[in-house]
C-alpha positions as CSV (number, residue, x, y, z in Angstrom):
1,M,0.0,0.0,0.0
2,G,1.2,3.4,-0.8
3,N,1.4,6.5,1.3
4,C,-1.5,8.9,0.7
5,G,0.6,11.9,1.7
6,S,-0.3,12.0,5.4
7,S,1.2,10.2,8.3
8,R,-0.6,7.8,10.6
9,Q,-0.3,10.3,13.4
10,E,-2.0,13.0,11.3
11,K,-4.9,10.6,10.6
12,E,-5.3,9.8,14.3
13,D,-5.3,13.5,15.2
14,I,-8.3,14.2,12.9
15,N,-11.4,14.2,14.9
16,V,-14.2,12.8,12.8
17,E,-16.9,14.5,14.9
18,Q,-15.3,17.9,14.1
19,I,-15.2,17.1,10.4
20,F,-18.9,16.3,10.4
21,C,-19.7,19.4,12.5
22,G,-17.8,21.5,10.0
23,S,-15.0,22.9,12.2
24,Y,-12.2,21.8,9.8
25,F,-13.9,23.4,6.9
26,S,-15.4,26.6,8.3
27,R,-14.5,29.0,11.0
28,K,-17.9,28.7,12.7
29,P,-19.1,25.2,13.5
30,F,-22.6,24.3,12.4
31,K,-25.1,24.9,15.1
32,K,-27.9,22.5,15.7
33,K,-31.2,24.0,14.9
34,K,-33.7,24.0,17.7
35,K,-37.0,22.4,16.8
36,K,-39.8,24.9,17.1
37,K,-42.7,23.7,19.1
38,K,-45.9,23.7,17.1
39,K,-48.5,25.7,18.7
40,N,-51.9,24.2,18.3
41,K,-54.0,27.3,18.0
42,R,-57.1,25.3,16.9
43,R,-59.1,23.8,19.6
44,T,-60.2,20.3,19.1
45,M,-63.4,19.0,20.6
46,E,-62.0,15.5,21.2
47,L,-59.6,16.9,23.8
48,N,-61.9,19.2,25.6
49,T,-65.4,17.6,25.5
50,E,-65.2,16.1,29.0
51,K,-63.7,19.3,30.5
52,D,-66.3,21.5,28.8
53,L,-69.1,19.2,29.9
54,E,-68.0,19.4,33.5
55,Q,-67.7,23.2,33.4
56,I,-71.3,23.5,32.0
57,L,-72.6,21.0,34.6
58,S,-70.9,23.0,37.3
59,R,-72.5,26.2,36.1
60,I,-75.9,24.5,36.2
61,E,-75.2,23.1,39.7
62,N,-74.2,26.6,41.0
63,H,-77.1,28.4,39.3
64,P,-79.9,29.7,41.6
65,E,-82.5,28.1,39.3
66,K,-80.7,24.7,39.2
67,N,-84.0,22.7,39.6
68,E,-85.5,24.3,36.5
69,F,-82.4,23.2,34.4
70,I,-82.7,19.7,35.8
71,E,-86.4,19.4,34.9
72,L,-85.7,20.9,31.5
73,Y,-83.0,18.3,30.7
74,I,-84.9,15.3,32.2
75,K,-88.0,16.2,30.1
76,G,-85.9,17.2,27.0
77,P,-87.0,19.0,23.8
78,P,-90.0,17.8,21.7
79,D,-89.3,14.6,19.8
80,D,-89.9,16.2,16.5
81,E,-87.6,19.2,17.1
82,G,-84.6,18.1,19.2
83,F,-82.1,20.5,20.9
84,M,-80.9,22.0,17.7
85,W,-84.3,22.9,16.1
86,W,-86.3,23.6,19.3
87,N,-88.9,26.2,18.6
88,N,-89.8,28.5,21.5
89,P,-87.5,26.9,24.1
90,P,-87.8,27.9,27.8
91,E,-85.6,30.7,29.0
92,F,-83.5,28.3,31.0
93,F,-82.5,26.5,27.8
94,K,-81.4,29.8,26.2
95,I,-78.9,30.3,29.1
96,V,-77.4,26.8,28.6
97,R,-77.5,27.3,24.8
98,Q,-75.3,30.3,25.3
99,W,-72.8,28.4,27.5
100,V,-72.6,25.6,24.9
101,L,-72.0,28.1,22.1
102,E,-69.4,30.0,24.1
103,A,-67.5,26.7,24.7
104,G,-67.2,26.5,20.9
105,Y,-69.8,23.8,20.0
106,D,-71.9,24.4,17.0
107,S,-73.5,22.3,14.3
108,S,-73.5,18.6,15.3
109,G,-71.2,19.4,18.3
110,Y,-73.9,21.6,19.6
111,S,-76.5,18.8,19.7
112,M,-73.9,16.3,21.0
113,M,-73.1,18.6,23.9
114,H,-76.7,19.0,24.9
115,R,-77.2,15.2,24.7
116,M,-74.2,14.7,26.9
117,I,-75.6,17.2,29.5
118,Q,-78.9,15.5,29.3
119,T,-77.4,12.1,29.9
120,K,-75.3,13.2,32.9
121,I,-78.3,15.0,34.5
122,K,-80.6,12.0,34.0
123,E,-77.9,9.7,35.5
124,K,-77.7,11.9,38.5
125,Y,-81.2,13.1,39.1
126,E,-83.8,10.9,37.3
127,H,-85.4,8.5,39.7
128,P,-87.1,5.4,38.3
129,D,-90.9,5.3,38.9
């Protein structure tokens, strides 16, 4: 084998890590770029549904007219209208409707949240006859 123009000592002195980091080829070594954390500005319902449900139920529990809310959800809307298309709903429903909309639920999520509220209230307060 022939000599490649450099001694064995020179080869041992070369730090491979420095070569790959660029210090042998440039004055400033390459800096590792920090990964930017992605900020999820968009709120997803899957992650917040239970939390939002608990907040709305807590508001109902602490409301002075709590019993009217409970009766409203136990009875529910007319079968042919549902929560979304309820014509002439009671005033108490309008309050909860606003809470649901403020939490970011509209369209099918709006109806889903009302059904979840209704289910929890029925589980807690409805007594079998």
